[in-house]
C-alpha positions as CSV (number, residue, x, y, z in Angstrom):
1,M,-19.5,-57.8,-50.0
2,T,-21.3,-55.1,-52.0
3,A,-23.0,-51.8,-51.0
4,A,-26.3,-53.7,-51.1
5,D,-25.0,-56.0,-48.4
6,V,-24.3,-53.0,-46.1
7,R,-27.8,-51.6,-46.7
8,D,-29.3,-55.0,-45.7
9,W,-27.6,-54.9,-42.2
10,D,-30.1,-55.4,-39.5
11,P,-29.1,-53.5,-36.3
12,G,-31.1,-56.1,-34.3
13,D,-29.0,-59.1,-35.0
14,G,-25.9,-57.6,-36.6
15,R,-26.0,-59.9,-39.6
16,I,-26.1,-59.1,-43.3
17,S,-28.6,-61.0,-45.5
18,T,-29.4,-61.2,-49.2
19,P,-30.7,-58.0,-50.8
20,S,-34.4,-57.9,-50.0
21,A,-36.7,-54.9,-49.5
22,A,-38.7,-57.0,-47.1
23,R,-35.8,-57.7,-44.7
24,A,-33.8,-54.5,-45.0
25,P,-34.6,-51.8,-42.3
26,A,-36.2,-48.7,-43.6
27,W,-33.3,-46.5,-42.5
28,A,-30.8,-48.7,-44.3
29,A,-32.1,-47.4,-47.7
30,D,-30.4,-44.1,-47.0
31,V,-27.0,-45.6,-46.6
32,P,-25.0,-44.6,-49.7
33,A,-23.4,-47.2,-51.9
34,L,-19.8,-47.7,-50.9
35,P,-17.1,-48.7,-53.3
36,L,-16.0,-51.8,-51.6
37,P,-13.1,-54.0,-52.7
38,A,-13.8,-57.3,-54.3
39,L,-13.8,-60.2,-51.8
40,A,-12.8,-63.7,-52.3
41,P,-15.6,-66.1,-53.3
42,D,-15.6,-67.9,-50.0
43,R,-16.2,-64.6,-48.1
44,A,-18.8,-63.0,-50.3
45,H,-21.7,-64.0,-48.1
46,A,-20.0,-63.6,-44.6
47,A,-22.1,-61.7,-42.0
48,P,-19.9,-59.4,-39.8
49,D,-21.3,-58.6,-36.3
50,W,-21.7,-54.7,-36.6
51,S,-23.4,-54.6,-33.1
52,E,-20.0,-55.1,-31.5
53,V,-18.7,-52.1,-33.3
54,V,-21.6,-49.9,-32.4
55,E,-21.4,-51.1,-28.8
56,H,-17.9,-49.6,-28.4
57,F,-18.9,-46.2,-29.7
58,R,-18.4,-43.4,-27.2
59,E,-21.8,-42.1,-28.2
60,G,-25.1,-43.9,-27.9
61,L,-27.3,-44.2,-31.0
62,V,-31.1,-43.9,-31.1
63,V,-32.8,-44.4,-34.6
64,C,-36.4,-43.5,-35.3
65,D,-38.6,-43.9,-38.3
66,A,-40.7,-41.2,-40.0
67,H,-43.5,-41.7,-37.4
68,G,-41.1,-41.1,-34.4
69,V,-41.1,-44.8,-33.5
70,V,-37.8,-46.0,-32.0
71,R,-36.3,-48.6,-34.3
72,H,-32.9,-49.1,-32.7
73,V,-31.2,-48.3,-29.4
74,S,-27.5,-49.1,-29.1
75,P,-26.1,-50.6,-25.8
76,V,-24.5,-47.3,-24.8
77,A,-27.8,-45.5,-25.4
78,E,-29.7,-48.1,-23.4
79,R,-27.4,-47.4,-20.4
80,L,-27.8,-43.6,-20.7
81,L,-31.5,-43.5,-21.6
82,P,-33.2,-46.6,-20.1
83,E,-36.6,-45.0,-20.8
84,V,-36.2,-45.3,-24.5
85,A,-37.3,-48.7,-25.9
86,P,-37.5,-50.0,-29.5
87,G,-41.0,-50.1,-31.0
88,E,-42.3,-47.2,-28.8
89,L,-42.6,-43.5,-29.6
90,L,-39.6,-41.5,-28.6
91,A,-41.8,-38.7,-27.3
92,A,-43.4,-41.2,-24.8
93,A,-40.0,-41.5,-23.1
94,G,-40.4,-37.9,-21.9
95,I,-36.8,-36.8,-22.4
96,A,-37.2,-33.3,-23.7
97,G,-33.5,-32.6,-23.6
98,L,-32.8,-35.3,-26.1
99,T,-35.2,-34.0,-28.8
100,A,-34.1,-30.4,-28.2
101,G,-30.4,-31.3,-28.7
102,G,-27.4,-29.8,-26.9
103,D,-26.5,-30.4,-23.3
104,F,-29.1,-31.6,-20.8
105,T,-29.2,-33.3,-17.4
106,H,-30.7,-36.7,-17.0
107,R,-30.7,-39.0,-14.0
108,G,-27.9,-36.9,-12.4
109,R,-25.7,-37.1,-15.4
110,R,-24.7,-34.4,-17.9
111,L,-25.6,-35.6,-21.5
112,R,-24.9,-34.1,-24.9
113,A,-27.2,-34.9,-27.8
114,R,-27.0,-34.2,-31.5
115,Q,-29.5,-35.1,-34.2
116,V,-28.7,-36.4,-37.7
117,S,-31.6,-36.2,-40.2
118,L,-32.0,-39.0,-42.8
119,S,-34.2,-39.2,-45.8
120,A,-38.0,-39.5,-45.7
121,A,-38.1,-37.7,-42.3
122,R,-36.2,-40.4,-40.5
123,C,-33.5,-39.4,-38.1
124,C,-31.1,-40.6,-35.5
125,W,-29.7,-39.2,-32.3
126,Y,-26.2,-39.5,-30.9
127,V,-26.0,-39.2,-27.1
128,E,-22.8,-38.8,-25.2
129,D,-22.1,-38.7,-21.4
130,V,-20.0,-35.5,-20.8
131,T,-20.4,-35.4,-17.0
132,E,-16.7,-35.8,-16.2
133,S,-15.5,-33.4,-18.9
134,V,-18.0,-30.7,-18.0
135,T,-17.1,-31.2,-14.3
136,R,-13.5,-30.8,-15.1
137,A,-14.1,-27.8,-17.2
138,D,-16.3,-26.2,-14.5
139,A,-13.6,-26.9,-11.9
140,L,-10.9,-25.4,-14.1
141,L,-13.0,-22.3,-14.7
142,A,-13.8,-22.0,-11.0
143,E,-10.1,-22.3,-10.1
144,R,-9.2,-19.7,-12.7
145,A,-11.9,-17.4,-11.3
146,R,-10.5,-17.9,-7.7
147,S,-6.9,-17.3,-8.9
148,A,-8.0,-14.1,-10.7
149,F,-9.9,-12.9,-7.6
150,L,-6.9,-13.5,-5.3
151,A,-4.6,-11.8,-7.8
152,V,-6.8,-8.7,-7.7
153,V,-6.9,-8.9,-3.9
154,G,-3.1,-9.0,-3.7
155,E,-2.9,-6.0,-6.0
156,K,-5.5,-4.0,-4.2
157,L,-4.2,-4.8,-0.7
158,G,-0.6,-4.1,-1.6
159,N,-0.9,-0.3,-1.6
160,P,-2.8,0.9,1.5
161,L,-0.3,1.5,4.4
162,H,-2.9,3.1,6.7
163,P,-4.9,0.6,8.8
164,D,-8.2,2.3,8.2
165,R,-7.8,2.3,4.4
166,A,-6.6,-1.3,4.4
167,A,-9.5,-2.5,6.5
168,A,-12.0,-0.7,4.3
169,A,-10.4,-2.3,1.2
170,V,-10.7,-5.8,2.8
171,V,-14.5,-5.6,3.3
172,R,-15.0,-3.9,0.0
173,L,-13.2,-6.7,-1.8
174,A,-15.1,-9.4,0.0
175,V,-18.5,-8.2,-1.4
176,P,-20.0,-9.7,-3.5
177,A,-17.3,-12.2,-4.4
178,L,-17.4,-13.9,-1.0
179,A,-20.5,-12.6,0.8
180,E,-23.4,-10.3,0.7
181,V,-22.3,-8.7,4.0
182,A,-18.7,-8.7,5.2
183,V,-17.6,-7.4,8.7
184,L,-14.0,-6.9,9.8
185,V,-13.2,-6.5,13.4
186,L,-9.6,-5.5,14.3
187,A,-7.9,-6.8,17.5
188,P,-8.9,-4.6,20.4
189,R,-6.7,-1.7,21.4
190,S,-7.0,0.0,24.7
191,G,-10.2,-2.0,25.4
192,R,-12.0,-1.0,22.2
193,A,-12.3,-2.8,18.9
194,R,-12.8,-1.0,15.6
195,W,-15.0,-2.6,12.9
196,W,-15.7,-2.1,9.2
197,R,-18.7,-3.4,7.3
198,A,-19.5,-3.7,3.6
199,T,-22.9,-4.5,2.2
200,R,-23.9,-5.2,-1.3
201,A,-25.3,-2.3,-3.3
202,D,-26.1,-1.6,-6.9
203,D,-22.9,0.1,-8.1
204,A,-20.3,-0.6,-5.4
205,P,-20.3,-2.1,-1.9
206,A,-21.4,0.4,0.8
207,V,-18.8,0.6,3.6
208,D,-19.4,1.9,7.1
209,S,-17.4,1.6,10.4
210,G,-17.6,2.0,14.1
211,V,-16.1,1.3,17.5
212,L,-17.2,-1.3,20.0
213,P,-16.1,-2.1,23.5
214,A,-14.1,-5.3,23.6
215,V,-16.4,-6.8,26.2
216,E,-19.4,-6.5,23.9
217,L,-17.8,-8.6,21.1
218,P,-19.8,-11.8,20.3
219,A,-18.2,-15.0,21.6
220,A,-17.3,-16.3,18.1
221,I,-15.5,-13.1,17.3
222,A,-13.6,-13.3,20.6
223,E,-12.6,-16.9,19.8
224,G,-11.4,-15.8,16.4
225,L,-9.3,-13.1,17.9
226,D,-7.7,-15.8,20.1
227,G,-6.8,-17.8,17.0
228,G,-9.8,-20.2,16.8
229,E,-10.4,-22.3,13.7
230,P,-13.0,-21.1,11.1
231,H,-16.4,-22.6,11.7
232,T,-20.1,-22.2,10.8
233,L,-22.3,-21.0,13.6
234,D,-26.1,-20.7,13.5
235,W,-26.1,-18.9,16.8
236,L,-23.5,-16.5,15.5
237,V,-25.9,-15.5,12.7
238,E,-28.6,-14.8,15.3
239,Q,-26.2,-12.7,17.4
240,A,-25.0,-10.8,14.3
241,V,-28.5,-10.1,13.1
242,S,-29.7,-9.0,16.5
243,A,-26.7,-6.7,16.8
244,G,-27.5,-5.1,13.4
245,W,-24.3,-6.3,11.8
246,L,-26.1,-8.1,8.9
247,P,-28.5,-5.6,7.3
248,G,-30.8,-7.2,4.7
249,L,-30.4,-10.7,6.1
250,T,-32.5,-12.6,8.6
251,A,-31.4,-15.4,11.0
252,A,-33.5,-17.9,9.1
253,E,-32.0,-17.2,5.6
254,A,-28.4,-16.4,6.4
255,C,-25.3,-18.6,6.7
256,A,-22.0,-17.2,7.9
257,R,-18.3,-18.0,8.3
258,V,-15.8,-16.5,10.9
259,V,-12.2,-16.5,9.9
260,P,-9.3,-15.0,11.9
261,L,-6.8,-12.9,10.0
262,P,-3.2,-14.0,10.6
263,G,-1.0,-11.4,12.3
264,R,2.5,-11.3,13.8
265,D,2.0,-12.9,17.2
266,A,-1.8,-13.0,17.4
267,P,-4.6,-12.5,14.8
268,A,-4.7,-9.0,13.4
269,G,-8.5,-9.3,13.4
270,V,-11.5,-11.4,12.5
271,L,-13.5,-11.5,9.2
272,L,-17.2,-12.4,9.3
273,V,-18.7,-13.2,5.9
274,A,-22.5,-13.9,5.5
275,R,-24.9,-14.6,2.6
276,R,-28.2,-16.2,2.0
277,A,-28.5,-19.9,2.7
278,T,-29.2,-20.6,-1.0
279,R,-25.5,-20.6,-1.4
280,W,-23.9,-22.5,1.4
281,Y,-20.2,-22.2,2.1
282,D,-18.8,-25.5,0.8
283,E,-15.2,-26.7,1.0
284,A,-14.1,-24.7,-2.0
285,D,-15.7,-21.5,-0.7
286,T,-14.1,-22.1,2.7
287,A,-10.7,-22.5,1.1
288,L,-11.2,-19.3,-0.9
289,V,-12.2,-17.4,2.3
290,R,-9.2,-18.6,4.1
291,A,-6.8,-17.6,1.3
292,F,-8.5,-14.2,1.2
293,A,-8.1,-13.9,5.0
294,A,-4.4,-14.7,4.7
295,R,-3.8,-11.9,2.3
296,A,-6.0,-9.5,4.2
297,G,-4.1,-10.4,7.4
298,A,-0.8,-9.7,5.8
299,A,-1.9,-6.4,4.5
300,L,-3.4,-5.3,7.8
301,T,-0.3,-6.5,9.7
302,T,1.9,-4.4,7.4
303,A,-0.3,-1.4,7.8
304,L,-0.4,-1.7,11.6
305,L,3.4,-2.2,11.7
306,Y,3.8,0.9,9.5
307,R,1.5,2.9,11.7
308,D,3.5,1.9,14.9
309,Q,6.8,2.7,13.2
310,A,5.5,6.0,11.9
311,E,4.3,6.9,15.4
312,V,7.8,6.1,16.9
313,A,9.5,8.0,14.0
314,D,7.3,11.0,14.5
315,T,8.0,11.0,18.3
316,L,11.8,10.7,17.7
317,Q,11.8,13.3,15.0
318,A,10.0,15.7,17.2
319,S,12.7,15.3,19.8
320,L,15.5,15.9,17.2
321,V,14.0,18.8,15.2
322,P,15.7,22.1,16.2
323,V,13.7,23.9,19.0
324,E,12.8,27.6,18.5
325,P,14.9,29.9,20.7
326,A,13.3,30.9,24.0
327,E,12.1,34.5,24.2
328,A,14.6,36.9,25.8
329,A,14.3,40.6,26.7
330,G,15.5,42.9,24.0
331,V,16.2,40.1,21.5
332,Q,14.2,39.2,18.4
333,W,14.9,35.8,17.1
334,G,14.6,34.5,13.5
335,T,15.3,31.0,12.3
336,A,15.2,28.9,9.1
337,Y,15.8,25.2,8.7
338,R,15.8,22.9,5.7
339,P,17.2,19.4,6.0
340,A,18.9,17.8,3.1
341,Q,16.4,14.9,3.2
342,A,13.1,16.7,3.4
343,G,11.2,13.4,4.0
344,L,13.0,12.9,7.3
345,R,12.5,16.4,8.6
346,I,15.8,16.1,10.5
347,G,19.4,16.5,9.8
348,G,22.8,17.4,11.1
349,D,22.4,21.2,11.5
350,F,21.1,22.6,14.8
351,Y,20.4,25.8,16.6
352,G,18.8,26.9,19.9
353,S,19.0,29.0,23.0
354,H,18.6,28.8,26.7
355,R,17.8,31.6,29.1
356,L,20.3,32.4,32.0
357,A,19.4,33.5,35.5
358,D,20.9,37.0,35.0
359,G,18.6,37.8,32.1
360,G,20.9,36.8,29.3
361,S,20.7,33.9,27.0
362,V,23.0,31.2,25.6
363,F,22.6,30.8,21.9
364,F,24.3,28.4,19.4
365,L,24.3,27.2,15.8
366,G,26.3,24.3,14.5
367,D,26.7,21.4,12.1
368,V,27.7,17.8,12.9
369,S,29.6,15.4,10.6
370,G,27.4,13.1,8.5
371,K,23.9,13.4,7.2
372,G,20.5,11.9,7.8
373,V,19.3,10.0,10.8
374,E,22.8,9.2,12.3
375,A,23.7,12.9,12.1
376,A,20.4,13.8,13.7
377,V,21.0,11.4,16.6
378,F,24.4,12.9,17.2
379,T,22.9,16.3,17.1
380,G,20.4,15.3,19.8
381,Q,23.2,14.1,22.0
382,L,25.1,17.4,21.6
383,R,22.0,19.4,22.4
384,Q,21.4,17.3,25.5
385,C,25.0,18.0,26.6
386,L,24.5,21.7,26.1
387,Q,21.3,21.7,28.1
388,A,23.1,20.2,31.1
389,L,26.4,22.1,30.8
390,Y,25.0,25.7,30.5
391,R,23.6,25.4,34.0
392,V,27.1,25.1,35.5
393,E,29.0,27.3,33.0
394,S,27.9,30.3,31.0
395,Q,31.2,31.7,29.8
396,P,31.3,30.8,26.1
397,V,34.9,29.6,25.7
398,R,34.8,27.4,28.9
399,L,31.3,26.1,28.0
400,L,32.5,25.1,24.5
401,K,35.6,23.3,26.0
402,L,33.3,21.4,28.4
403,L,31.2,20.4,25.5
404,N,34.3,19.2,23.6
405,D,35.3,17.0,26.5
406,A,31.8,15.5,26.7
407,L,31.7,14.7,23.0
408,L,35.1,13.1,23.1
409,E,34.1,10.8,25.9
410,T,30.8,9.9,24.1
411,T,32.3,9.2,20.7
412,Q,35.2,7.2,22.1
413,A,32.8,5.1,24.2
414,Q,30.7,4.4,21.0
415,G,33.7,3.9,18.8
416,Q,32.7,6.7,16.4
417,G,34.9,9.5,15.3
418,R,32.3,12.2,15.1
419,F,32.9,15.9,15.4
420,A,31.0,19.2,15.1
421,T,31.4,22.9,14.1
422,M,29.7,25.5,16.2
423,V,29.3,29.1,17.1
424,L,28.3,29.5,20.8
425,G,27.6,32.8,22.5
426,V,25.9,34.6,25.3
427,V,23.7,37.7,24.6
428,R,22.8,40.2,27.3
429,P,20.6,43.3,26.8
430,H,21.5,46.8,27.8
431,R,19.3,49.0,29.9
432,E,19.5,51.9,27.4
433,G,18.9,49.5,24.4
434,G,21.1,47.3,22.3
435,L,22.8,43.9,22.9
436,T,26.2,42.6,23.8
437,L,27.2,39.3,22.2
438,T,30.1,37.3,23.4
439,M,30.8,34.4,21.0
440,A,33.2,31.5,20.9
441,G,34.1,29.8,17.6
442,G,34.5,26.0,17.2
443,G,35.6,25.7,13.6
444,H,32.4,27.2,12.2
445,L,31.7,29.9,9.6
446,P,32.1,33.4,11.1
447,P,28.8,35.3,11.7
448,L,27.7,38.4,9.8
449,V,26.4,41.6,11.4
450,L,23.9,43.9,9.6
451,R,24.6,47.5,10.8
452,G,22.1,50.3,10.9
453,S,23.7,51.8,7.8
454,G,22.7,48.8,5.7
455,E,26.2,47.4,5.4
456,V,27.1,43.8,6.2
457,E,30.1,43.3,8.5
458,P,31.9,39.9,8.9
459,V,32.8,39.0,12.5
460,P,36.4,37.9,12.9
461,L,35.8,34.6,14.8
462,S,37.8,31.4,14.3
463,G,38.5,28.2,16.2
464,M,39.1,24.4,16.0
465,L,36.5,21.6,15.5
466,V,34.6,20.4,18.5
467,G,35.1,16.8,19.5
468,V,38.5,16.1,17.7
469,V,41.3,17.0,20.2
470,S,41.2,17.2,24.0
471,D,42.5,20.8,24.1
472,P,41.2,22.7,21.1
473,R,42.0,26.3,20.3
474,I,38.8,28.2,20.6
475,G,38.4,31.8,19.4
476,E,36.3,34.5,21.2
477,V,34.9,37.8,20.1
478,T,32.5,40.4,21.6
479,V,30.1,42.3,19.4
480,R,27.8,45.2,20.3
481,L,24.5,45.5,18.5
482,E,22.6,48.8,18.5
483,P,18.9,48.8,18.3
484,G,17.8,47.6,14.9
485,E,21.1,45.8,14.1
486,T,21.2,42.1,13.5
487,C,23.7,39.3,13.9
488,L,23.3,36.4,11.5
489,L,24.6,32.8,12.1
490,Y,24.3,30.3,9.2
491,S,25.6,26.8,8.3
492,D,27.7,25.8,5.3
493,G,24.6,24.6,3.6
494,V,24.1,28.2,2.6
495,T,27.5,29.1,1.3
496,E,28.3,25.7,-0.3
497,A,25.0,25.5,-2.1
498,R,25.8,24.6,-5.7
499,G,23.7,26.1,-8.5
500,G,23.8,29.1,-10.8
501,R,24.0,29.0,-14.6
502,R,26.1,25.9,-14.8
503,G,24.6,24.2,-11.8
504,D,27.9,23.5,-10.0
505,E,29.0,26.9,-8.7
506,Q,28.9,27.6,-5.0
507,F,26.7,30.3,-3.7
508,G,29.6,31.6,-1.5
509,T,29.9,34.3,1.2
510,E,30.2,37.1,-1.3
511,R,26.7,36.5,-2.8
512,L,25.3,36.1,0.7
513,V,26.7,39.5,1.8
514,H,25.3,41.0,-1.4
515,A,21.8,39.5,-0.7
516,L,21.9,40.9,2.8
517,T,23.1,44.4,2.0
518,G,20.3,46.9,2.6
519,C,18.2,44.4,4.6
520,H,18.9,46.1,8.0
521,R,15.2,47.1,8.4
522,M,14.0,43.5,8.0
523,P,12.8,41.8,11.2
524,A,14.8,38.8,12.3
525,P,12.3,36.1,11.1
526,A,12.0,37.7,7.7
527,L,15.8,38.0,7.4
528,A,16.3,34.3,8.1
529,E,13.5,33.5,5.6
530,R,15.2,35.6,3.0
531,V,18.5,33.8,3.4
532,E,16.8,30.4,2.9
533,Q,14.9,31.7,-0.1
534,V,17.9,33.1,-2.0
535,T,19.8,29.9,-1.3
536,C,17.0,27.7,-2.6
537,D,16.6,30.0,-5.7
538,W,20.3,29.5,-6.3
539,L,19.9,25.7,-6.0
540,A,17.0,25.6,-8.4
541,H,15.6,22.5,-6.8
542,G,18.9,20.7,-6.8
543,D,20.4,18.6,-4.1
544,H,21.8,20.4,-1.1
545,D,23.3,20.0,2.3
546,D,21.4,20.8,5.5
547,I,20.6,24.6,5.8
548,A,20.2,26.3,9.2
549,V,20.0,30.1,9.9
550,L,19.8,31.9,13.2
551,A,19.3,35.7,13.4
552,L,19.5,37.9,16.5
553,R,18.1,41.4,16.2
554,A,18.5,44.1,18.9
555,A,15.0,45.4,19.5
556,G,14.9,48.9,20.8
557,P,12.5,50.1,23.5
558,G,9.0,50.4,22.0
559,E,10.3,49.5,18.5
560,R,7.6,48.7,16.0
561,T,8.4,45.8,13.7
562,P,8.3,47.1,10.0
563,R,6.4,45.1,7.4
564,H,8.4,42.4,5.8
565,L,8.0,43.3,2.1
566,H,8.8,47.0,2.6
567,A,12.1,46.1,4.3
568,V,13.5,44.1,1.3
569,P,15.9,46.2,-0.8
570,V,15.4,46.7,-4.5
571,P,17.7,44.3,-6.3
572,T,20.4,46.0,-8.3
573,G,22.7,43.1,-9.2
574,S,22.7,40.8,-12.1
575,A,21.0,37.4,-12.2
576,D,24.3,35.8,-11.5
577,T,24.4,37.2,-8.0
578,G,21.5,35.0,-7.0
579,E,19.4,38.1,-6.0
580,T,15.6,37.7,-6.1
581,R,12.6,39.9,-5.9
582,P,10.4,39.8,-2.9
């Protein structure tokens, strides 16, 4: 078979004839001569059936002459384009997508056409059915878009721990990806339900919120809060539109979905999404809304749980934070408190006072073993014991022994070996001015007294730890304060603060005495603040133990409190003393 034999192939009958210009189709003249191998004499004039080969092509073939008349239509093309018939003009078939090339839709199928030009203005078209491949590609792109959207949702909803911010983020993410209007209704609390709404805007969704009585919620919303399955409701749209929840949408043009948001025991809320009916919520959209609602419900549940725990923690912390001393005649109190863990606001140091019936006051400052929440809880127990015991005993030594017995009984019952150090005293004012302090020591640092001359005098007070043995040795001392003199109680978080040049040197009692020398004119609140300040300056933002300071100043009759800054002495020591300017 020669190249001429190929050019003489007739697509109509699939046979090869002798070379003849009369029998050869016009388009066959453009087939190039092919270097074919020599055939045996008995096969030189065989006629292979080329129509079977063309029939199994994936693409259909349409051949037209120079006048646009269809000369050949392959079997595949006949199935895809039944309007195209040999011998008729291709334009008469009315298939614009074919002549334009590229992808087009015909009889519900997605077709792809490409044109190949032949000589003398003749051409042919190859047509392929790409419906399945395009559908698979579209489905893959849609799934990727849904996955990307849910990934963004998970990232955005993983941060807000406040219910209001989490709810606003939910409706803001739902528009415009899921709806033109999104409304979130939280589960009612105290008979009222809070709602958030996002509407589509030019730059970003516009979010507003409000509160609605639970009895006024639409029935579909109430069903969703009870755990009802998502469903489409025409009457819900009417209710939502009439209630003003769907601005920009009318009941005739809107479609909606109601999806409960999963919570711990019951739904955390209900999400209402709505958009125009030109885009109905199909199965894929519903699945996406449900997946979004699951993530939104988890975020809201976490935020609500965090809010509840924060409220409980704030209430408990408020009961464990040291209470300011009660006002007493002739006494000016000053306090400072800095826990080791600033975020907790509580610690193991404590102070306080209680007024007695005879005009005096019981005051105390101490430190319990341990740190953090456990130490704060033990501190609360100790303070409650003191509040009950001072009503039956006001003598400091006996009161401290009663407290020791109570702590021993409590710690043994709980199986915990906790103890405390404490200075406990009773202050009574004098008619002519001044104060008398009777103090008992339970293993705590001895107080300091600022005399009227500006000198600092240590108080010789000692004793054993409270809550360790049944009969501890407790020291007792009586100190008289003249008007203007101050007694200072402090915890070991002051003297054991590590800082300085090397960062590991203790502040110590000597530096504390140096910082207080000459501060006798300072009021008690300013003096306590100064002790805290010089300690923190020494720490230089390093870690520290709990710091507690309690100052008692004897206020004379008609004494006028001097200004804080004028009462601070001018520093004369070196930087190593930890002294600071006011």
